[in-house]
C-alpha positions in Angstrom: -0.2 0.0 0.4 1.3 3.6 -0.8 2.4 5.6 2.0 2.1 8.8 0.3 -0.2 11.4 2.5 -3.5 12.6 1.5 -5.2 15.8 0.9 -8.1 15.9 3.0 -11.5 17.7 2.2 -14.8 17.8 4.1 -17.5 19.3 2.0 -21.1 20.4 2.9 -24.2 20.5 0.2 -22.0 18.1 -2.4 -25.6 16.2 -3.5 -26.2 18.6 -6.0 -25.4 21.9 -7.9 -21.9 23.4 -7.6 -21.4 21.6 -4.2 -21.7 18.0 -6.6 -19.4 19.5 -9.2 -17.0 20.5 -6.4 -17.0 17.2 -5.2 -16.7 15.5 -8.9 -13.6 17.5 -9.4 -11.7 17.0 -6.0 -12.2 13.3 -6.3 -8.5 12.7 -7.7 -6.2 10.4 -6.6 -4.1 11.2 -3.4 -7.2 13.0 -2.1 -9.4 11.8 0.7 -13.4 13.4 0.5 -15.8 13.3 3.4 -19.2 14.9 2.0 -21.8 15.8 4.6 -25.3 15.9 2.5 -29.0 15.3 2.7 -28.6 12.7 -0.1 -25.7 10.5 -0.9 -25.4 10.8 -5.1 -24.3 7.3 -6.6 -22.2 9.3 -9.6 -20.1 10.4 -6.8 -19.3 6.3 -5.7 -18.6 5.7 -9.3 -16.1 8.9 -9.9 -14.4 7.9 -6.7 -13.6 4.3 -7.8 -12.7 5.5 -11.7 -10.2 8.4 -10.1 -8.8 6.1 -7.1 -9.4 8.9 -4.7 -11.2 8.0 -1.3 -14.8 9.0 -0.6 -17.0 8.8 2.3 -20.5 10.2 2.3 -22.8 10.8 5.4 -26.4 11.5 4.8 -26.9 14.4 7.4 -29.6 17.3 7.8 -27.4 20.3 8.5 -30.6 21.9 10.3 -29.2 19.8 13.1 -25.5 21.1 12.8 -24.8 20.2 16.6 -25.0 16.4 15.6 -23.1 16.9 12.3 -20.5 18.7 14.3 -20.2 16.0 17.2 -19.6 13.4 14.6 -17.2 15.4 12.7 -14.9 15.9 15.8 -15.1 12.0 16.6 -14.4 11.3 13.4 -11.6 13.5 12.6 -9.8 12.7 16.2 -10.2 8.9 15.2 -8.3 9.9 12.1 -4.0 9.4 11.7 -2.8 12.5 11.6 0.6 11.7 10.0 -1.4 10.3 6.8 -2.5 13.9 6.1 -0.6 16.3 3.8 -3.3 18.9 4.3 -6.7 19.6 5.5 -9.6 21.6 4.3 -13.3 22.2 4.9 -15.7 23.9 2.4 -19.1 25.1 3.9 -21.4 24.8 0.7 -24.8 24.0 1.9 -27.5 26.6 2.3 -30.9 27.2 1.6 -33.3 30.1 0.7 -36.5 30.4 2.9 -40.1 31.8 0.9 -39.4 34.4 -0.9 -41.7 36.8 1.1 -40.8 39.9 2.9 -39.8 39.3 6.7 -43.3 40.3 7.7 -45.1 37.2 6.3 -42.3 34.5 6.8 -42.9 31.6 8.9 -40.8 31.6 12.1 -40.0 27.6 11.3 -38.7 28.6 7.9 -36.3 31.3 8.8 -35.0 29.3 11.7 -34.3 26.5 9.2 -32.7 28.9 6.8 -30.3 30.3 9.6 -29.3 26.8 10.9 -28.5 25.3 7.7 -26.8 28.4 6.3 -25.2 30.2 9.5 -25.2 28.1 12.6 -24.2 24.8 11.1 -21.2 26.3 9.2 -20.0 28.1 12.5 -20.3 24.3 14.3 -18.6 22.8 11.9 -15.5 25.1 11.9 -15.0 24.7 15.3 -15.5 21.0 15.2 -12.7 21.1 12.4 -10.4 23.3 13.8 -10.5 21.8 17.6 -10.2 18.6 16.2 -7.0 19.4 13.8 -5.5 22.0 15.9 -2.3 19.7 16.4 -2.1 18.9 12.7 1.2 20.6 11.5 -0.1 20.9 7.9 -2.0 23.4 6.2 -5.4 23.9 7.0 -8.1 25.8 5.3 -11.7 26.8 5.7 -13.9 28.1 2.9 -17.1 29.2 3.4 -19.2 29.5 0.0 -20.9 33.1 1.0 -23.2 35.5 -1.7 -23.1 38.6 -3.1 -26.3 38.8 -1.0 -24.2 39.0 2.0 -23.0 41.9 1.2 -26.0 43.9 -0.4 -29.4 43.9 1.0 -32.3 42.7 -1.4 -36.1 42.7 -0.5 -38.0 39.4 0.4 -34.3 37.9 0.9 -33.6 38.7 4.9 -33.3 35.3 6.1 -30.7 34.2 3.2 -29.0 37.2 3.2 -28.8 37.6 7.0 -27.2 34.3 7.0 -24.5 35.0 3.9 -23.7 38.3 6.3 -23.3 36.3 9.4 -21.2 34.1 7.7 -18.9 36.9 6.0 -18.6 38.3 9.7 -17.8 35.1 11.6 -15.1 34.3 9.1 -13.3 37.4 9.5 -13.4 36.8 13.7 -12.6 33.3 12.8 -9.2 34.4 10.7 -8.3 36.9 13.8 -8.7 33.7 16.1 -6.6 31.6 13.7 -3.9 33.9 13.3 -2.9 34.0 17.0 -1.9 30.4 17.0 0.8 28.7 15.1 -0.1 27.0 12.2 -3.3 28.7 12.5 -5.7 27.9 9.7 -6.2 29.8 6.5 -9.8 31.0 5.9 -12.0 32.8 3.4 -15.9 33.9 3.0 -16.0 33.6 -0.6 -18.6 34.7 -3.3 -18.6 32.2 -6.0 -20.5 34.7 -8.4 -24.0 33.8 -9.8 -24.5 30.0 -10.9 -27.1 28.4 -12.7 -28.6 26.1 -10.0 -32.0 25.2 -8.9 -31.7 27.9 -6.3 -31.8 30.5 -9.4 -35.0 28.5 -10.5 -36.5 29.1 -7.2 -35.8 33.0 -7.7 -37.2 32.9 -11.2 -40.3 31.2 -10.1 -41.2 33.4 -7.0 -44.2 35.6 -7.2 -43.2 39.0 -8.4 -45.7 40.9 -6.4 -43.4 39.3 -3.3 -40.2 39.2 -4.8 -39.9 42.5 -6.9 -35.9 41.2 -7.9 -37.6 38.4 -9.8 -37.2 40.1 -13.4 -33.2 41.0 -12.7 -32.8 36.8 -12.1 -34.7 36.4 -15.4 -32.8 38.7 -17.0 -29.5 36.7 -15.6 -30.6 33.5 -17.6 -32.5 35.1 -20.8 -28.9 36.8 -21.5 -26.5 33.9 -20.9 -25.0 35.7 -17.7 -25.1 32.5 -15.2 -21.9 30.4 -14.4 -22.7 26.6 -14.9 -22.3 24.6 -11.7 -19.1 22.9 -13.1 -17.3 26.2 -14.1 -18.3 27.9 -10.7 -16.5 24.9 -9.3 -13.2 25.1 -11.0 -13.3 29.0 -10.1 -13.8 28.5 -6.5 -11.5 25.4 -6.4 -8.8 27.6 -8.2 -9.2 30.4 -5.5 -8.8 27.9 -2.9 -5.4 26.8 -4.3 -4.0 30.3 -4.7 -1.1 31.1 -2.6 -2.6 33.8 -1.2 -5.9 32.5 -0.1 -6.9 33.8 3.4 -5.1 36.8 2.9 -8.5 38.5 2.5 -11.2 36.8 4.9 -14.0 38.1 2.6 -13.7 38.1 -1.2 -15.5 37.3 -4.3 -14.0 34.8 -7.0 -14.8 37.6 -9.7 -11.8 39.6 -8.0 
């Protein structure tokens, strides 16, 4: 058996869209990938078999981020740290609550969006960084954010708040990690506008409730959406940059 060290990546939201595309691109020889998603696509098992990469998929609901974080912590602590050349966490999962003004939002819908989009990433970051603190290898955290974390939009309070919170806790996290030896490099990265199911949801919204629907329809009509595969390539290329983490909040479009 080869004794070459592995590059470990933990990825959330890997069952569809850009997350699935990132998972497929990460399945390379010398890599180990752990995916946390509500579904476990069989296509990833085949891709792992074809590439020779190691793959593990957990069927988890990130609305219960505490349980997922506890499981991740135990899993990481059981790994032989000397087998790894690097360790990376990519928080990609997120949901858009109902596209209605905040006054019309259901409390449970808002709670779910914030748990998946903000609470779970914080919990997973804490678990990952604590469990790998003594690993003397490069460690990175990439939080997939959005331009809507930096620009307000009507009928998007829940999603905008989750992404704004992600940006800001990543700034705090960068400060924490800069104070310790071998601290992780972290970044909350906006990936651009991607042609995913989320965009379909935005274009299908009630225009009376969601004033910006026409602008999202225009993005599709004028071919301004990036494919999930191209978006994944851009995000992973940013992750591989030597200056990754110098800006704790960034945009893949520069």
